[in-house]
PyMOL Python script that loads the backbone (N, CA, C, O; Angstrom):
from pymol import cmd

cmd.read_pdbstr("""\
ATOM      1  N   MET A   1     -42.528 -84.527  63.523  1.00  0.00           N
ATOM      2  CA  MET A   1     -43.224 -83.468  64.230  1.00  0.00           C
ATOM      3  C   MET A   1     -42.398 -83.057  65.447  1.00  0.00           C
ATOM      4  O   MET A   1     -42.154 -83.867  66.341  1.00  0.00           O
ATOM      5  N   ARG A   2     -41.976 -81.811  65.476  1.00  0.00           N
ATOM      6  CA  ARG A   2     -41.170 -81.300  66.583  1.00  0.00           C
ATOM      7  C   ARG A   2     -42.051 -80.671  67.635  1.00  0.00           C
ATOM      8  O   ARG A   2     -42.977 -79.921  67.324  1.00  0.00           O
ATOM      9  N   MET A   3     -41.759 -80.979  68.866  1.00  0.00           N
ATOM     10  CA  MET A   3     -42.502 -80.371  69.972  1.00  0.00           C
ATOM     11  C   MET A   3     -41.507 -79.782  70.941  1.00  0.00           C
ATOM     12  O   MET A   3     -41.284 -80.332  72.019  1.00  0.00           O
ATOM     13  N   THR A   4     -40.911 -78.676  70.571  1.00  0.00           N
ATOM     14  CA  THR A   4     -39.945 -78.022  71.441  1.00  0.00           C
ATOM     15  C   THR A   4     -40.500 -76.681  71.875  1.00  0.00           C
ATOM     16  O   THR A   4     -40.454 -75.697  71.136  1.00  0.00           O
ATOM     17  N   LEU A   5     -41.011 -76.663  73.056  1.00  0.00           N
ATOM     18  CA  LEU A   5     -41.577 -75.428  73.582  1.00  0.00           C
ATOM     19  C   LEU A   5     -40.490 -74.488  74.069  1.00  0.00           C
ATOM     20  O   LEU A   5     -40.675 -73.271  74.049  1.00  0.00           O
ATOM     21  N   GLU A   6     -39.341 -75.035  74.512  1.00  0.00           N
ATOM     22  CA  GLU A   6     -38.291 -74.180  75.023  1.00  0.00           C
ATOM     23  C   GLU A   6     -37.671 -73.315  73.932  1.00  0.00           C
ATOM     24  O   GLU A   6     -37.245 -72.192  74.199  1.00  0.00           O
ATOM     25  N   SER A   7     -37.620 -73.829  72.705  1.00  0.00           N
ATOM     26  CA  SER A   7     -36.978 -73.075  71.641  1.00  0.00           C
ATOM     27  C   SER A   7     -37.859 -71.948  71.116  1.00  0.00           C
ATOM     28  O   SER A   7     -37.358 -70.985  70.536  1.00  0.00           O
ATOM     29  N   GLU A   8     -39.164 -72.065  71.316  1.00  0.00           N
ATOM     30  CA  GLU A   8     -40.064 -71.009  70.867  1.00  0.00           C
ATOM     31  C   GLU A   8     -40.048 -69.862  71.864  1.00  0.00           C
ATOM     32  O   GLU A   8     -40.096 -70.073  73.076  1.00  0.00           O
ATOM     33  N   SER A   9     -39.980 -68.651  71.340  1.00  0.00           N
ATOM     34  CA  SER A   9     -40.021 -67.506  72.243  1.00  0.00           C
ATOM     35  C   SER A   9     -41.468 -67.247  72.645  1.00  0.00           C
ATOM     36  O   SER A   9     -42.373 -67.400  71.825  1.00  0.00           O
ATOM     37  N   PRO A  10     -41.694 -66.862  73.888  1.00  0.00           N
ATOM     38  CA  PRO A  10     -43.063 -66.617  74.333  1.00  0.00           C
ATOM     39  C   PRO A  10     -43.656 -65.405  73.619  1.00  0.00           C
ATOM     40  O   PRO A  10     -42.954 -64.455  73.271  1.00  0.00           O
ATOM     41  N   ARG A  11     -44.942 -65.468  73.416  1.00  0.00           N
ATOM     42  CA  ARG A  11     -45.636 -64.357  72.781  1.00  0.00           C
ATOM     43  C   ARG A  11     -45.602 -63.138  73.685  1.00  0.00           C
ATOM     44  O   ARG A  11     -45.641 -63.253  74.910  1.00  0.00           O
ATOM     45  N   LYS A  12     -45.529 -61.977  73.068  1.00  0.00           N
ATOM     46  CA  LYS A  12     -45.644 -60.745  73.843  1.00  0.00           C
ATOM     47  C   LYS A  12     -47.117 -60.487  74.117  1.00  0.00           C
ATOM     48  O   LYS A  12     -47.983 -60.853  73.323  1.00  0.00           O
ATOM     49  N   ALA A  13     -47.381 -59.866  75.224  1.00  0.00           N
ATOM     50  CA  ALA A  13     -48.749 -59.568  75.608  1.00  0.00           C
ATOM     51  C   ALA A  13     -49.304 -58.441  74.739  1.00  0.00           C
ATOM     52  O   ALA A  13     -48.565 -57.573  74.273  1.00  0.00           O
ATOM     53  N   THR A  14     -50.600 -58.472  74.534  1.00  0.00           N
ATOM     54  CA  THR A  14     -51.266 -57.405  73.792  1.00  0.00           C
ATOM     55  C   THR A  14     -51.417 -56.195  74.707  1.00  0.00           C
ATOM     56  O   THR A  14     -51.319 -56.329  75.926  1.00  0.00           O
ATOM     57  N   PRO A  15     -51.654 -55.019  74.135  1.00  0.00           N
ATOM     58  CA  PRO A  15     -51.850 -53.831  74.982  1.00  0.00           C
ATOM     59  C   PRO A  15     -52.999 -53.992  75.985  1.00  0.00           C
ATOM     60  O   PRO A  15     -52.925 -53.476  77.100  1.00  0.00           O
ATOM     61  N   LEU A  16     -54.050 -54.702  75.594  1.00  0.00           N
ATOM     62  CA  LEU A  16     -55.159 -54.915  76.524  1.00  0.00           C
ATOM     63  C   LEU A  16     -54.733 -55.789  77.701  1.00  0.00           C
ATOM     64  O   LEU A  16     -55.122 -55.531  78.840  1.00  0.00           O
ATOM     65  N   GLN A  17     -53.937 -56.816  77.429  1.00  0.00           N
ATOM     66  CA  GLN A  17     -53.446 -57.672  78.506  1.00  0.00           C
ATOM     67  C   GLN A  17     -52.518 -56.902  79.443  1.00  0.00           C
ATOM     68  O   GLN A  17     -52.548 -57.105  80.657  1.00  0.00           O
ATOM     69  N   VAL A  18     -51.704 -56.029  78.883  1.00  0.00           N
ATOM     70  CA  VAL A  18     -50.805 -55.210  79.710  1.00  0.00           C
ATOM     71  C   VAL A  18     -51.620 -54.272  80.579  1.00  0.00           C
ATOM     72  O   VAL A  18     -51.335 -54.120  81.767  1.00  0.00           O
ATOM     73  N   ALA A  19     -52.640 -53.634  79.992  1.00  0.00           N
ATOM     74  CA  ALA A  19     -53.486 -52.717  80.756  1.00  0.00           C
ATOM     75  C   ALA A  19     -54.194 -53.448  81.889  1.00  0.00           C
ATOM     76  O   ALA A  19     -54.256 -52.933  83.005  1.00  0.00           O
ATOM     77  N   LYS A  20     -54.729 -54.634  81.624  1.00  0.00           N
ATOM     78  CA  LYS A  20     -55.404 -55.402  82.663  1.00  0.00           C
ATOM     79  C   LYS A  20     -54.443 -55.764  83.790  1.00  0.00           C
ATOM     80  O   LYS A  20     -54.810 -55.697  84.964  1.00  0.00           O
ATOM     81  N   ALA A  21     -53.227 -56.142  83.445  1.00  0.00           N
ATOM     82  CA  ALA A  21     -52.247 -56.505  84.467  1.00  0.00           C
ATOM     83  C   ALA A  21     -51.866 -55.306  85.320  1.00  0.00           C
ATOM     84  O   ALA A  21     -51.766 -55.416  86.542  1.00  0.00           O
ATOM     85  N   VAL A  22     -51.654 -54.163  84.683  1.00  0.00           N
ATOM     86  CA  VAL A  22     -51.252 -52.960  85.425  1.00  0.00           C
ATOM     87  C   VAL A  22     -52.396 -52.448  86.287  1.00  0.00           C
ATOM     88  O   VAL A  22     -52.179 -52.071  87.439  1.00  0.00           O
ATOM     89  N   LEU A  23     -53.613 -52.429  85.746  1.00  0.00           N
ATOM     90  CA  LEU A  23     -54.746 -51.946  86.537  1.00  0.00           C
ATOM     91  C   LEU A  23     -55.052 -52.875  87.708  1.00  0.00           C
ATOM     92  O   LEU A  23     -55.425 -52.411  88.786  1.00  0.00           O
ATOM     93  N   SER A  24     -54.898 -54.166  87.507  1.00  0.00           N
ATOM     94  CA  SER A  24     -55.116 -55.075  88.636  1.00  0.00           C
ATOM     95  C   SER A  24     -54.021 -54.901  89.684  1.00  0.00           C
ATOM     96  O   SER A  24     -54.263 -55.102  90.874  1.00  0.00           O
ATOM     97  N   ALA A  25     -52.828 -54.531  89.252  1.00  0.00           N
ATOM     98  CA  ALA A  25     -51.755 -54.252  90.208  1.00  0.00           C
ATOM     99  C   ALA A  25     -52.047 -52.973  90.983  1.00  0.00           C
ATOM    100  O   ALA A  25     -51.728 -52.886  92.169  1.00  0.00           O
ATOM    101  N   PHE A  26     -52.645 -51.985  90.334  1.00  0.00           N
ATOM    102  CA  PHE A  26     -53.031 -50.752  91.026  1.00  0.00           C
ATOM    103  C   PHE A  26     -54.041 -51.058  92.127  1.00  0.00           C
ATOM    104  O   PHE A  26     -53.955 -50.507  93.224  1.00  0.00           O
ATOM    105  N   VAL A  27     -54.996 -51.935  91.832  1.00  0.00           N
ATOM    106  CA  VAL A  27     -56.034 -52.280  92.791  1.00  0.00           C
ATOM    107  C   VAL A  27     -55.518 -53.290  93.814  1.00  0.00           C
ATOM    108  O   VAL A  27     -55.934 -53.277  94.972  1.00  0.00           O
ATOM    109  N   GLY A  28     -54.619 -54.156  93.383  1.00  0.00           N
ATOM    110  CA  GLY A  28     -54.033 -55.124  94.289  1.00  0.00           C
ATOM    111  C   GLY A  28     -54.670 -56.492  94.230  1.00  0.00           C
ATOM    112  O   GLY A  28     -54.534 -57.281  95.165  1.00  0.00           O
ATOM    113  N   ILE A  29     -55.367 -56.787  93.142  1.00  0.00           N
ATOM    114  CA  ILE A  29     -55.981 -58.102  93.007  1.00  0.00           C
ATOM    115  C   ILE A  29     -55.494 -58.757  91.720  1.00  0.00           C
ATOM    116  O   ILE A  29     -55.407 -58.111  90.676  1.00  0.00           O
ATOM    117  N   ARG A  30     -55.185 -60.022  91.807  1.00  0.00           N
ATOM    118  CA  ARG A  30     -54.763 -60.777  90.622  1.00  0.00           C
ATOM    119  C   ARG A  30     -54.788 -62.256  90.965  1.00  0.00           C
ATOM    120  O   ARG A  30     -54.313 -62.658  92.028  1.00  0.00           O
ATOM    121  N   ARG A  31     -55.333 -63.058  90.083  1.00  0.00           N
ATOM    122  CA  ARG A  31     -55.332 -64.505  90.287  1.00  0.00           C
ATOM    123  C   ARG A  31     -53.948 -65.067  90.000  1.00  0.00           C
ATOM    124  O   ARG A  31     -53.184 -64.510  89.213  1.00  0.00           O
ATOM    125  N   ARG A  32     -53.646 -66.169  90.646  1.00  0.00           N
ATOM    126  CA  ARG A  32     -52.335 -66.785  90.478  1.00  0.00           C
ATOM    127  C   ARG A  32     -52.097 -67.206  89.030  1.00  0.00           C
ATOM    128  O   ARG A  32     -51.005 -67.004  88.499  1.00  0.00           O
ATOM    129  N   ALA A  33     -53.099 -67.784  88.396  1.00  0.00           N
ATOM    130  CA  ALA A  33     -52.934 -68.241  87.012  1.00  0.00           C
ATOM    131  C   ALA A  33     -52.672 -67.060  86.084  1.00  0.00           C
ATOM    132  O   ALA A  33     -51.837 -67.146  85.184  1.00  0.00           O
ATOM    133  N   ALA A  34     -53.376 -65.971  86.301  1.00  0.00           N
ATOM    134  CA  ALA A  34     -53.172 -64.781  85.469  1.00  0.00           C
ATOM    135  C   ALA A  34     -51.791 -64.185  85.725  1.00  0.00           C
ATOM    136  O   ALA A  34     -51.131 -63.720  84.796  1.00  0.00           O
ATOM    137  N   HIS A  35     -51.364 -64.197  86.957  1.00  0.00           N
ATOM    138  CA  HIS A  35     -50.031 -63.681  87.294  1.00  0.00           C
ATOM    139  C   HIS A  35     -48.941 -64.516  86.634  1.00  0.00           C
ATOM    140  O   HIS A  35     -47.982 -63.970  86.089  1.00  0.00           O
ATOM    141  N   GLU A  36     -49.084 -65.833  86.682  1.00  0.00           N
ATOM    142  CA  GLU A  36     -48.088 -66.716  86.073  1.00  0.00           C
ATOM    143  C   GLU A  36     -48.040 -66.539  84.557  1.00  0.00           C
ATOM    144  O   GLU A  36     -46.972 -66.615  83.949  1.00  0.00           O
ATOM    145  N   LYS A  37     -49.199 -66.304  83.954  1.00  0.00           N
ATOM    146  CA  LYS A  37     -49.238 -66.051  82.510  1.00  0.00           C
ATOM    147  C   LYS A  37     -48.567 -64.716  82.198  1.00  0.00           C
ATOM    148  O   LYS A  37     -47.843 -64.598  81.209  1.00  0.00           O
ATOM    149  N   ASP A  38     -48.807 -63.715  83.039  1.00  0.00           N
ATOM    150  CA  ASP A  38     -48.211 -62.395  82.830  1.00  0.00           C
ATOM    151  C   ASP A  38     -46.696 -62.431  82.942  1.00  0.00           C
ATOM    152  O   ASP A  38     -46.001 -61.719  82.218  1.00  0.00           O
ATOM    153  N   VAL A  39     -46.185 -63.250  83.840  1.00  0.00           N
ATOM    154  CA  VAL A  39     -44.731 -63.346  84.015  1.00  0.00           C
ATOM    155  C   VAL A  39     -44.072 -63.809  82.720  1.00  0.00           C
ATOM    156  O   VAL A  39     -42.963 -63.386  82.394  1.00  0.00           O
ATOM    157  N   VAL A  40     -44.751 -64.669  81.995  1.00  0.00           N
ATOM    158  CA  VAL A  40     -44.191 -65.207  80.758  1.00  0.00           C
ATOM    159  C   VAL A  40     -44.360 -64.244  79.593  1.00  0.00           C
ATOM    160  O   VAL A  40     -43.466 -64.131  78.754  1.00  0.00           O
ATOM    161  N   THR A  41     -45.492 -63.547  79.524  1.00  0.00           N
ATOM    162  CA  THR A  41     -45.793 -62.753  78.327  1.00  0.00           C
ATOM    163  C   THR A  41     -45.417 -61.282  78.428  1.00  0.00           C
ATOM    164  O   THR A  41     -45.134 -60.658  77.405  1.00  0.00           O
ATOM    165  N   LEU A  42     -45.406 -60.712  79.616  1.00  0.00           N
ATOM    166  CA  LEU A  42     -45.128 -59.284  79.751  1.00  0.00           C
ATOM    167  C   LEU A  42     -43.629 -59.020  79.772  1.00  0.00           C
ATOM    168  O   LEU A  42     -42.853 -59.785  80.343  1.00  0.00           O
ATOM    169  N   THR A  43     -43.247 -57.929  79.144  1.00  0.00           N
ATOM    170  CA  THR A  43     -41.856 -57.493  79.221  1.00  0.00           C
ATOM    171  C   THR A  43     -41.777 -56.319  80.195  1.00  0.00           C
ATOM    172  O   THR A  43     -42.766 -55.609  80.381  1.00  0.00           O
ATOM    173  N   PRO A  44     -40.626 -56.106  80.816  1.00  0.00           N
ATOM    174  CA  PRO A  44     -40.505 -54.987  81.754  1.00  0.00           C
ATOM    175  C   PRO A  44     -40.820 -53.633  81.109  1.00  0.00           C
ATOM    176  O   PRO A  44     -41.417 -52.767  81.748  1.00  0.00           O
ATOM    177  N   LEU A  45     -40.428 -53.453  79.870  1.00  0.00           N
ATOM    178  CA  LEU A  45     -40.713 -52.189  79.191  1.00  0.00           C
ATOM    179  C   LEU A  45     -42.214 -51.963  79.049  1.00  0.00           C
ATOM    180  O   LEU A  45     -42.695 -50.847  79.252  1.00  0.00           O
ATOM    181  N   GLN A  46     -42.954 -53.006  78.703  1.00  0.00           N
ATOM    182  CA  GLN A  46     -44.410 -52.878  78.588  1.00  0.00           C
ATOM    183  C   GLN A  46     -45.027 -52.480  79.917  1.00  0.00           C
ATOM    184  O   GLN A  46     -45.905 -51.619  79.963  1.00  0.00           O
ATOM    185  N   VAL A  47     -44.581 -53.092  80.981  1.00  0.00           N
ATOM    186  CA  VAL A  47     -45.141 -52.811  82.309  1.00  0.00           C
ATOM    187  C   VAL A  47     -44.808 -51.388  82.747  1.00  0.00           C
ATOM    188  O   VAL A  47     -45.664 -50.692  83.293  1.00  0.00           O
ATOM    189  N   ILE A  48     -43.576 -50.954  82.511  1.00  0.00           N
ATOM    190  CA  ILE A  48     -43.171 -49.606  82.913  1.00  0.00           C
ATOM    191  C   ILE A  48     -43.956 -48.552  82.155  1.00  0.00           C
ATOM    192  O   ILE A  48     -44.465 -47.604  82.753  1.00  0.00           O
ATOM    193  N   VAL A  49     -44.057 -48.711  80.842  1.00  0.00           N
ATOM    194  CA  VAL A  49     -44.782 -47.728  80.027  1.00  0.00           C
ATOM    195  C   VAL A  49     -46.251 -47.683  80.426  1.00  0.00           C
ATOM    196  O   VAL A  49     -46.814 -46.602  80.595  1.00  0.00           O
ATOM    197  N   ALA A  50     -46.873 -48.844  80.577  1.00  0.00           N
ATOM    198  CA  ALA A  50     -48.287 -48.884  80.965  1.00  0.00           C
ATOM    199  C   ALA A  50     -48.491 -48.311  82.359  1.00  0.00           C
ATOM    200  O   ALA A  50     -49.486 -47.630  82.605  1.00  0.00           O
ATOM    201  N   GLY A  51     -47.573 -48.575  83.267  1.00  0.00           N
ATOM    202  CA  GLY A  51     -47.685 -48.039  84.622  1.00  0.00           C
ATOM    203  C   GLY A  51     -47.567 -46.528  84.658  1.00  0.00           C
ATOM    204  O   GLY A  51     -48.309 -45.866  85.384  1.00  0.00           O
ATOM    205  N   VAL A  52     -46.645 -45.975  83.884  1.00  0.00           N
ATOM    206  CA  VAL A  52     -46.490 -44.512  83.830  1.00  0.00           C
ATOM    207  C   VAL A  52     -47.731 -43.870  83.220  1.00  0.00           C
ATOM    208  O   VAL A  52     -48.207 -42.845  83.708  1.00  0.00           O
ATOM    209  N   ILE A  53     -48.250 -44.467  82.163  1.00  0.00           N
ATOM    210  CA  ILE A  53     -49.456 -43.929  81.518  1.00  0.00           C
ATOM    211  C   ILE A  53     -50.643 -43.998  82.475  1.00  0.00           C
ATOM    212  O   ILE A  53     -51.393 -43.030  82.601  1.00  0.00           O
ATOM    213  N   ALA A  54     -50.820 -45.140  83.152  1.00  0.00           N
ATOM    214  CA  ALA A  54     -51.932 -45.284  84.091  1.00  0.00           C
ATOM    215  C   ALA A  54     -51.807 -44.310  85.257  1.00  0.00           C
ATOM    216  O   ALA A  54     -52.803 -43.731  85.690  1.00  0.00           O
ATOM    217  N   ALA A  55     -50.600 -44.125  85.765  1.00  0.00           N
ATOM    218  CA  ALA A  55     -50.396 -43.178  86.867  1.00  0.00           C
ATOM    219  C   ALA A  55     -50.683 -41.749  86.421  1.00  0.00           C
ATOM    220  O   ALA A  55     -51.280 -40.976  87.170  1.00  0.00           O
ATOM    221  N   ALA A  56     -50.263 -41.391  85.206  1.00  0.00           N
ATOM    222  CA  ALA A  56     -50.521 -40.044  84.688  1.00  0.00           C
ATOM    223  C   ALA A  56     -52.025 -39.807  84.523  1.00  0.00           C
ATOM    224  O   ALA A  56     -52.534 -38.743  84.878  1.00  0.00           O
ATOM    225  N   ILE A  57     -52.720 -40.789  83.991  1.00  0.00           N
ATOM    226  CA  ILE A  57     -54.175 -40.655  83.834  1.00  0.00           C
ATOM    227  C   ILE A  57     -54.846 -40.522  85.197  1.00  0.00           C
ATOM    228  O   ILE A  57     -55.767 -39.722  85.358  1.00  0.00           O
ATOM    229  N   PHE A  58     -54.395 -41.294  86.171  1.00  0.00           N
ATOM    230  CA  PHE A  58     -54.968 -41.225  87.514  1.00  0.00           C
ATOM    231  C   PHE A  58     -54.751 -39.853  88.147  1.00  0.00           C
ATOM    232  O   PHE A  58     -55.680 -39.268  88.703  1.00  0.00           O
ATOM    233  N   VAL A  59     -53.529 -39.345  88.061  1.00  0.00           N
ATOM    234  CA  VAL A  59     -53.218 -38.040  88.652  1.00  0.00           C
ATOM    235  C   VAL A  59     -53.988 -36.931  87.943  1.00  0.00           C
ATOM    236  O   VAL A  59     -54.547 -36.051  88.598  1.00  0.00           O
ATOM    237  N   LEU A  60     -54.023 -36.964  86.622  1.00  0.00           N
ATOM    238  CA  LEU A  60     -54.757 -35.940  85.883  1.00  0.00           C
ATOM    239  C   LEU A  60     -56.248 -35.973  86.183  1.00  0.00           C
ATOM    240  O   LEU A  60     -56.885 -34.923  86.267  1.00  0.00           O
ATOM    241  N   SER A  61     -56.806 -37.155  86.345  1.00  0.00           N
ATOM    242  CA  SER A  61     -58.231 -37.230  86.673  1.00  0.00           C
ATOM    243  C   SER A  61     -58.496 -36.690  88.076  1.00  0.00           C
ATOM    244  O   SER A  61     -59.525 -36.054  88.307  1.00  0.00           O
ATOM    245  N   LEU A  62     -57.581 -36.935  89.015  1.00  0.00           N
ATOM    246  CA  LEU A  62     -57.754 -36.361  90.352  1.00  0.00           C
ATOM    247  C   LEU A  62     -57.657 -34.835  90.326  1.00  0.00           C
ATOM    248  O   LEU A  62     -58.429 -34.148  90.995  1.00  0.00           O
ATOM    249  N   VAL A  63     -56.710 -34.313  89.554  1.00  0.00           N
ATOM    250  CA  VAL A  63     -56.569 -32.859  89.444  1.00  0.00           C
ATOM    251  C   VAL A  63     -57.825 -32.259  88.835  1.00  0.00           C
ATOM    252  O   VAL A  63     -58.317 -31.235  89.310  1.00  0.00           O
ATOM    253  N   MET A  64     -58.345 -32.879  87.797  1.00  0.00           N
ATOM    254  CA  MET A  64     -59.563 -32.366  87.165  1.00  0.00           C
ATOM    255  C   MET A  64     -60.756 -32.445  88.109  1.00  0.00           C
ATOM    256  O   MET A  64     -61.591 -31.540  88.131  1.00  0.00           O
ATOM    257  N   LEU A  65     -60.844 -33.526  88.894  1.00  0.00           N
ATOM    258  CA  LEU A  65     -61.934 -33.654  89.859  1.00  0.00           C
ATOM    259  C   LEU A  65     -61.848 -32.567  90.927  1.00  0.00           C
ATOM    260  O   LEU A  65     -62.864 -31.969  91.279  1.00  0.00           O
ATOM    261  N   VAL A  66     -60.669 -32.309  91.440  1.00  0.00           N
ATOM    262  CA  VAL A  66     -60.496 -31.267  92.465  1.00  0.00           C
ATOM    263  C   VAL A  66     -60.827 -29.905  91.887  1.00  0.00           C
ATOM    264  O   VAL A  66     -61.492 -29.105  92.544  1.00  0.00           O
ATOM    265  N   ARG A  67     -60.379 -29.624  90.677  1.00  0.00           N
ATOM    266  CA  ARG A  67     -60.704 -28.323  90.048  1.00  0.00           C
ATOM    267  C   ARG A  67     -62.204 -28.182  89.841  1.00  0.00           C
ATOM    268  O   ARG A  67     -62.758 -27.101  90.042  1.00  0.00           O
ATOM    269  N   PHE A  68     -62.870 -29.269  89.438  1.00  0.00           N
ATOM    270  CA  PHE A  68     -64.315 -29.217  89.232  1.00  0.00           C
ATOM    271  C   PHE A  68     -65.042 -28.951  90.540  1.00  0.00           C
ATOM    272  O   PHE A  68     -65.975 -28.149  90.582  1.00  0.00           O
ATOM    273  N   ILE A  69     -64.621 -29.617  91.604  1.00  0.00           N
ATOM    274  CA  ILE A  69     -65.280 -29.455  92.903  1.00  0.00           C
ATOM    275  C   ILE A  69     -65.021 -28.076  93.476  1.00  0.00           C
ATOM    276  O   ILE A  69     -65.933 -27.469  94.036  1.00  0.00           O
ATOM    277  N   THR A  70     -63.797 -27.560  93.352  1.00  0.00           N
ATOM    278  CA  THR A  70     -63.493 -26.266  93.955  1.00  0.00           C
ATOM    279  C   THR A  70     -63.983 -25.088  93.121  1.00  0.00           C
ATOM    280  O   THR A  70     -64.038 -23.968  93.628  1.00  0.00           O
ATOM    281  N   SER A  71     -64.335 -25.304  91.876  1.00  0.00           N
ATOM    282  CA  SER A  71     -64.796 -24.192  91.044  1.00  0.00           C
ATOM    283  C   SER A  71     -66.246 -23.831  91.324  1.00  0.00           C
ATOM    284  O   SER A  71     -66.717 -22.780  90.889  1.00  0.00           O
ATOM    285  N   GLN A  72     -66.939 -24.666  92.026  1.00  0.00           N
ATOM    286  CA  GLN A  72     -68.375 -24.390  92.246  1.00  0.00           C
ATOM    287  C   GLN A  72     -68.629 -23.677  93.518  1.00  0.00           C
ATOM    288  O   GLN A  72     -69.779 -23.378  93.839  1.00  0.00           O
TER     289      GLN A  72
END
""", "prot")
cmd.dss("prot")
cmd.show_as("cartoon", "prot")
cmd.util.cbc("prot")
cmd.orient("prot")
């Protein structure tokens, strides 16, 4: 029975885990254990893509809110 954890590649994070990590970074709250897990499972590409998508959704929602408020 082999028990070599170093030779196994870490699992990639699921899209839900990436979204949770990015949204918690937007708010500024994250537990240490969750952060340490994210360091192992998240790839920089996943974080960048999720961050750009989250920022675009945030900006578009603000634009829509301002248009809704000013149209009345």
